[in-house]
KOLTI-550838 format. One line per 5 residues: number of its first residue (from 1); for each residue x, z, y of C-alpha. Coordinates in steps of 0.5 Angstrom, whole numbers, padded with zeros to 4 digits. Layout:
N
NUM> X/Z/Y ~ ...
***
This chain:
353
1> 0030/-0102/-0063 ~ 0037/-0100/-0061 ~ 0039/-0101/-0053 ~ 0045/-0100/-0050 ~ 0045/-0094/-0046
6> 0048/-0095/-0039 ~ 0051/-0088/-0036 ~ 0051/-0086/-0029 ~ 0056/-0090/-0024 ~ 0059/-0090/-0017
11> 0055/-0095/-0013 ~ 0058/-0100/-0009 ~ 0054/-0105/-0004 ~ 0056/-0111/-0007 ~ 0055/-0115/-0013
16> 0062/-0116/-0017 ~ 0064/-0120/-0023 ~ 0067/-0116/-0028 ~ 0072/-0120/-0033 ~ 0071/-0116/-0040
21> 0079/-0116/-0043 ~ 0080/-0121/-0048 ~ 0073/-0125/-0047 ~ 0072/-0131/-0044 ~ 0065/-0130/-0041
26> 0064/-0126/-0035 ~ 0059/-0121/-0034 ~ 0056/-0120/-0027 ~ 0055/-0112/-0026 ~ 0050/-0111/-0021
31> 0051/-0105/-0016 ~ 0045/-0103/-0012 ~ 0046/-0099/-0005 ~ 0043/-0092/-0006 ~ 0037/-0091/-0002
36> 0038/-0088/0005 ~ 0031/-0086/0007 ~ 0030/-0082/0014 ~ 0026/-0076/0014 ~ 0021/-0081/0018
41> 0021/-0085/0012 ~ 0020/-0080/0007 ~ 0014/-0077/0011 ~ 0011/-0083/0012 ~ 0011/-0084/0004
46> 0008/-0078/0003 ~ 0002/-0079/0008 ~ 0001/-0086/0004 ~ 0001/-0082/-0003 ~ -0004/-0077/0000
51> -0009/-0082/0002 ~ -0008/-0086/-0004 ~ -0010/-0079/-0008 ~ -0016/-0078/-0003 ~ -0019/-0084/-0005
56> -0018/-0083/-0012 ~ -0021/-0077/-0012 ~ -0027/-0079/-0007 ~ -0029/-0086/-0007 ~ -0026/-0089/-0014
61> -0030/-0083/-0017 ~ -0036/-0085/-0014 ~ -0041/-0087/-0020 ~ -0044/-0093/-0015 ~ -0036/-0095/-0013
66> -0035/-0095/-0021 ~ -0041/-0099/-0022 ~ -0039/-0104/-0017 ~ -0032/-0105/-0019 ~ -0034/-0108/-0025
71> -0038/-0114/-0021 ~ -0032/-0118/-0019 ~ -0026/-0118/-0015 ~ -0027/-0115/-0009 ~ -0021/-0118/-0005
76> -0021/-0124/-0001 ~ -0019/-0131/-0004 ~ -0014/-0134/0000 ~ -0017/-0141/-0002 ~ -0023/-0140/0002
81> -0019/-0137/0008 ~ -0020/-0141/0014 ~ -0014/-0144/0016 ~ -0015/-0142/0023 ~ -0014/-0134/0020
86> -0007/-0135/0017 ~ -0003/-0133/0023 ~ -0007/-0127/0024 ~ -0004/-0124/0017 ~ 0003/-0124/0021
91> 0002/-0117/0023 ~ 0002/-0115/0016 ~ 0009/-0118/0014 ~ 0014/-0112/0012 ~ 0019/-0114/0016
96> 0018/-0122/0015 ~ 0017/-0121/0008 ~ 0010/-0122/0004 ~ 0010/-0119/-0003 ~ 0007/-0124/-0009
101> 0005/-0121/-0016 ~ 0004/-0126/-0021 ~ -0001/-0123/-0027 ~ -0001/-0116/-0025 ~ -0003/-0111/-0031
106> -0002/-0117/-0036 ~ 0001/-0113/-0042 ~ -0005/-0108/-0041 ~ -0011/-0112/-0041 ~ -0009/-0119/-0044
111> -0003/-0117/-0049 ~ -0005/-0110/-0052 ~ -0011/-0108/-0056 ~ -0017/-0106/-0053 ~ -0017/-0099/-0051
116> -0023/-0095/-0052 ~ -0027/-0091/-0047 ~ -0029/-0086/-0052 ~ -0027/-0079/-0050 ~ -0025/-0081/-0043
121> -0028/-0080/-0037 ~ -0032/-0086/-0033 ~ -0027/-0084/-0027 ~ -0021/-0086/-0031 ~ -0020/-0094/-0031
126> -0016/-0097/-0037 ~ -0010/-0097/-0034 ~ -0010/-0090/-0032 ~ -0012/-0088/-0040 ~ -0006/-0093/-0042
131> -0001/-0089/-0037 ~ -0003/-0082/-0039 ~ 0002/-0078/-0043 ~ -0001/-0078/-0050 ~ -0006/-0083/-0050
136> -0009/-0085/-0056 ~ -0006/-0092/-0055 ~ 0001/-0090/-0056 ~ 0000/-0086/-0063 ~ 0000/-0089/-0070
141> -0007/-0087/-0071 ~ -0009/-0092/-0066 ~ -0006/-0098/-0069 ~ -0009/-0095/-0076 ~ -0016/-0094/-0074
146> -0017/-0099/-0068 ~ -0022/-0105/-0070 ~ -0020/-0109/-0064 ~ -0013/-0110/-0065 ~ -0014/-0117/-0069
151> -0008/-0120/-0070 ~ -0004/-0117/-0064 ~ 0003/-0115/-0066 ~ 0005/-0108/-0066 ~ 0011/-0106/-0062
156> 0016/-0100/-0063 ~ 0015/-0094/-0059 ~ 0021/-0096/-0055 ~ 0018/-0103/-0053 ~ 0012/-0100/-0051
161> 0015/-0094/-0047 ~ 0018/-0100/-0043 ~ 0012/-0103/-0042 ~ 0008/-0097/-0040 ~ 0014/-0096/-0035
166> 0013/-0103/-0032 ~ 0006/-0102/-0031 ~ 0006/-0095/-0028 ~ 0011/-0098/-0023 ~ 0007/-0104/-0021
171> 0001/-0101/-0021 ~ 0004/-0095/-0016 ~ 0007/-0101/-0012 ~ 0001/-0105/-0011 ~ -0003/-0098/-0009
176> 0003/-0096/-0004 ~ 0003/-0103/-0001 ~ -0004/-0104/0000 ~ -0005/-0097/0003 ~ 0001/-0099/0008
181> -0003/-0105/0010 ~ 0003/-0110/0008 ~ 0002/-0117/0006 ~ 0001/-0117/-0002 ~ -0002/-0124/-0005
186> -0004/-0123/-0012 ~ -0004/-0129/-0017 ~ -0010/-0127/-0022 ~ -0010/-0131/-0029 ~ -0014/-0137/-0028
191> -0021/-0136/-0031 ~ -0019/-0130/-0035 ~ -0026/-0128/-0037 ~ -0026/-0133/-0042 ~ -0019/-0133/-0044
196> -0019/-0131/-0052 ~ -0013/-0126/-0050 ~ -0017/-0122/-0045 ~ -0018/-0115/-0049 ~ -0025/-0114/-0045
201> -0028/-0120/-0045 ~ -0034/-0117/-0048 ~ -0037/-0112/-0044 ~ -0035/-0109/-0037 ~ -0030/-0113/-0033
206> -0024/-0108/-0034 ~ -0019/-0112/-0030 ~ -0023/-0113/-0024 ~ -0024/-0106/-0024 ~ -0016/-0105/-0024
211> -0015/-0110/-0019 ~ -0020/-0107/-0014 ~ -0017/-0100/-0016 ~ -0010/-0102/-0014 ~ -0012/-0106/-0008
216> -0016/-0101/-0004 ~ -0020/-0106/-0001 ~ -0014/-0107/0004 ~ -0015/-0113/0009 ~ -0008/-0114/0008
221> -0009/-0117/0001 ~ -0011/-0124/-0002 ~ -0011/-0127/-0008 ~ -0011/-0134/-0012 ~ -0012/-0136/-0019
226> -0007/-0139/-0023 ~ -0008/-0146/-0026 ~ -0009/-0143/-0033 ~ -0009/-0136/-0035 ~ -0003/-0136/-0039
231> 0002/-0140/-0035 ~ 0004/-0138/-0028 ~ 0003/-0145/-0024 ~ -0002/-0146/-0019 ~ -0007/-0152/-0018
236> -0003/-0157/-0013 ~ -0008/-0155/-0007 ~ -0007/-0148/-0008 ~ 0000/-0149/-0008 ~ 0000/-0153/-0002
241> -0005/-0148/0001 ~ 0000/-0142/0000 ~ 0006/-0146/0003 ~ 0002/-0147/0009 ~ -0001/-0140/0009
246> 0006/-0137/0009 ~ 0009/-0142/0014 ~ 0003/-0140/0019 ~ 0004/-0133/0018 ~ 0011/-0134/0020
251> 0014/-0131/0013 ~ 0021/-0131/0013 ~ 0022/-0129/0005 ~ 0018/-0128/-0001 ~ 0019/-0122/-0006
256> 0016/-0124/-0013 ~ 0014/-0119/-0019 ~ 0009/-0120/-0024 ~ 0009/-0121/-0032 ~ 0012/-0124/-0035
261> 0020/-0125/-0033 ~ 0022/-0132/-0036 ~ 0015/-0134/-0038 ~ 0009/-0134/-0032 ~ 0013/-0131/-0027
266> 0019/-0136/-0028 ~ 0013/-0142/-0028 ~ 0011/-0139/-0021 ~ 0018/-0138/-0018 ~ 0020/-0145/-0019
271> 0013/-0148/-0017 ~ 0013/-0144/-0010 ~ 0021/-0144/-0009 ~ 0020/-0152/-0010 ~ 0015/-0152/-0004
276> 0018/-0147/0001 ~ 0025/-0149/0000 ~ 0030/-0146/0004 ~ 0026/-0144/0010 ~ 0022/-0139/0006
281> 0027/-0136/0000 ~ 0023/-0133/-0006 ~ 0027/-0127/-0009 ~ 0025/-0124/-0016 ~ 0024/-0116/-0016
286> 0027/-0113/-0022 ~ 0023/-0107/-0021 ~ 0017/-0111/-0022 ~ 0019/-0116/-0027 ~ 0018/-0114/-0034
291> 0020/-0118/-0040 ~ 0015/-0119/-0045 ~ 0016/-0114/-0051 ~ 0016/-0121/-0055 ~ 0023/-0122/-0052
296> 0026/-0115/-0052 ~ 0033/-0115/-0056 ~ 0039/-0111/-0058 ~ 0043/-0115/-0052 ~ 0040/-0112/-0046
301> 0041/-0106/-0043 ~ 0037/-0100/-0044 ~ 0031/-0100/-0038 ~ 0030/-0093/-0038 ~ 0034/-0087/-0036
306> 0034/-0081/-0040 ~ 0027/-0079/-0037 ~ 0024/-0085/-0039 ~ 0024/-0088/-0031 ~ 0026/-0095/-0030
311> 0033/-0096/-0029 ~ 0034/-0101/-0023 ~ 0041/-0103/-0024 ~ 0040/-0104/-0032 ~ 0033/-0109/-0030
316> 0038/-0113/-0025 ~ 0044/-0113/-0030 ~ 0039/-0116/-0035 ~ 0037/-0122/-0031 ~ 0043/-0123/-0028
321> 0046/-0124/-0035 ~ 0040/-0127/-0038 ~ 0040/-0122/-0043 ~ 0033/-0124/-0045 ~ 0035/-0131/-0047
326> 0029/-0134/-0043 ~ 0031/-0136/-0036 ~ 0033/-0143/-0035 ~ 0036/-0141/-0029 ~ 0038/-0135/-0026
331> 0034/-0133/-0020 ~ 0035/-0130/-0013 ~ 0034/-0123/-0014 ~ 0032/-0117/-0009 ~ 0031/-0110/-0011
336> 0026/-0106/-0007 ~ 0029/-0102/-0002 ~ 0027/-0095/-0004 ~ 0023/-0091/-0010 ~ 0019/-0088/-0005
341> 0014/-0094/-0006 ~ 0013/-0093/-0013 ~ 0014/-0086/-0015 ~ 0008/-0082/-0013 ~ 0010/-0074/-0011
346> 0010/-0070/-0017 ~ 0009/-0076/-0022 ~ 0011/-0074/-0029 ~ 0013/-0080/-0034 ~ 0015/-0076/-0041
351> 0015/-0080/-0047 ~ 0010/-0079/-0052 ~ 0011/-0075/-0058
***
């Protein structure tokens, strides 16, 4: 698949509309301010990543923890949280913001063929295996020999690299914010264990393990289930619960990510925006909002830079200009303040050969 490469450009602090000479159409060029991280913020991020790495080496490497991680989602459900406790979560807000991630890891666990654990350490989760450089899930051998692929579509390597990068960013962000004790609400695909597209419905519940890994038993993380596993809307009672929770926690904004843009995420965006109105605006985060590989096309700007890292400006541009042809309306957008929240120190993301 060929994409339009985006070269480096000077960064301004405003969005500008650029009229292409001789064309009637107008393209919105997103210009994202360069992050100005203070020494204190850099040190703080380093400490958080050190805590994450330490937990991965110790707690999550323990056979007892691994076994328990498969028994269910060890996150508190917002639907069972007493109303009297809602205000207690104000202390977890990130300058008034709550982060909501709709169907995290959907591509890896519901879209991609089942990844075998053969020859992989039990300490590695499915997402770890998927993100590894040179993972078998990326090779032609996997597609030719896998007995689990069924009728799953085989995507070209460029599309897979994009999905790999979005999954990396999303997973890292969840780990960072949960460890930082910021308020995160996860929308889990409803009744996913019985969903025909769940690649791990027979055997260990790998999706539950993944959610437990990236949320770190943090008391600042809650979850709700969507009405259906392949749609983003909530049950009416859960939508009302969420809206009341946001109000009583005194949230001033919601930053929304998840899978996929123009599908489940847009369902949820419309649903929640209608419930909260202008009082608590909802913003989609381009860095956390992948489009389905089925919707990738030649009109969109290349989402990866030369080192296969996510290009935030291109991700924002594609949404603002509806390059995916999937959005009914252009949503409100807000970019992440800093890459420190999703770039692990020393992490390398080299494309597979």
